[in-house]
N, C-alpha and C positions, 0 to 999 in steps of 0.2 A: 607423533607425527608433525611436521613442519609447517606452518601456516604461511601461504604465500603472503608477499610482501603487501598486494592489494586486499588482503582480505583482514577485519579487524572484529572484534567481538565488542559487544556493548559495555564490556568493562574497560574499554579504551576511553581515552579522554576523546570528547566529541569534536566533529569537524566544526570550523567556520560556518561552513553554508554545504547542505545536503539537500538531494532530491530525495524524498519520501515515497516508498513502494507503499500501497493500501495496505499490504498485508500488515505491516506495521500499524497502521490505525485500527485496523480490525482487530488485532490482539490486544491493542491499548483499550478500545472501546469495549469489548466484550468480556464482563468479568466471568472467570472460569475458561478462557479459551487457553489453548495449550501454551501461550508463552504471553499473559497477560500480564504476569508480575514481573517478567524481564523487561516488557516494553513499557511497562508503568516506571521501573526504576530508571531506565535509560531515557524514559521522557523528561524525569526530574533532572536528569543530568544535561540533557539537551536546552532545559529552560536556564537553568544556572549559568551556562555557557554561552547563554543568549544566541544558539546556533539559529541561523536564516535557514528556514523550512521550505523546500520548494515542492508543490505538489502540483498534479495536471488535472484539469477537467475531466480527465478518463478516469482518474483515480476516486472522483466523486460518483462516477456511475457504479464503479466496482463495489466502493463502500455501501451505497445504497442496495446494491442486489444482494450482497452479503448479509446486510442486517435485515431485509426482506425474507431471506432464504432461512436465515435464524430464527425469525419471530414467527413465520408460518410454520416451522418444522416443531418450535414449541407447543403451537395449538392444534397441528394436524397431524404430527408424527414424522417421524425422519422419513419413512417409505411412502408417506402419503403428501407430503408437502407441495410437491410440482403437480399432481392431479388435482390438488385442489386450487391452486392457480389457475390451472387451465379451465377447469369447470365454472370458476365464477370471478371473472377478472375484478370487480368489486373489492376482492379481499385485499387487494393492495390499498385502497383507500382506508381499510382499519388501521394500517401501521403507519401512514404517513404523518400523523401527530407527532410520534415518537422519531421518525426517520428526519423529520424537520428539525426538531429539536437537537438531535444528535449533530447536524449540518451546521446550524448556528454555531453550536459550541465549537465545533472544530474550525469554523472560520472566525472564531474569535481567539484562537491559539496567536501569543504573541511571536512575531516574526514570521510568520506563516504567509508565502506568497503562493497564489495561484495561477499556474501558466496556461496556456492552450497547447495542446498538441497538434502540431503541425501536419499537413500533407507528407511535408519533408520527412518528419519524424516517423510517420507510418511506412513510408516505402523504406526508408532505411531500417528499418524494423525486418523487413525481408531477408537483408544479408545477414542481422543478427540471428534470425530463425534457422537460415541455411548454416551459417558459421558454428552455431552454440547449439541450436537443437532447442532453444526457449518456445514458449509458448507464445500465442500472438501478442496478448497484452503485456506480458513481461517484455518482449521484444521492444515493443512501442514505449514502455516506460524506459527501458535502457537506453534507448536512441535519444528521447527527450534529454534524459540525466548528460549524455555525453555532447548532445549537440547544443545544450544550454551553455555548456563550459562548467558547470557544476562539478561533474565527473566523479561524484560520491552518492551513493544511493545507500539508504538505510530500509533493512529489510528483516522479513523472516524467512525468507526464501533463499535455501543456498544455491539455486540454479543461477543467481545473478555471479556467483563467484567464477564462473567461466568465462565472464568477460574481463579481459585483462586490462581494458582500457577504463574499466572504472575500480575505484576505491570502494569496496563493499563493508558496510557494518553490518554484521549479522548477528543473531542470537546465538 
């Protein structure tokens, strides 16, 4: 099957600048995750090529939620994690030291720039959802990548390949 011109694999030469979907960071951070090895290898290439990495503040929220979910599932089980959180809101406090440490490590990544998601990004995401069927958060990330002028996104989520305005690096 022939790949579209806007879709590149993690084996390709890294871009000069790219927006990072949180799925990439989550897979990079969590050892044993589905795409951990691929993300780790590509992150080394990004570092070598000194790629400027753009991530939104919304991405931090997604990373925190994913980490919290993984940690609570580890301690309370796959089926009981959400019930455990709903019954005892103080459970979040138990995991904050780890989440804060990981956040600090992310923010120390060379060439990482954090940007804010604008209202315009959020409203433009409605069109992306309507046109391409993306989930709301993914549509907001796509909108932010396009409107920032970056036009390139690194992800583990193939749904972004539906958006022809983006160059998509996907595992």
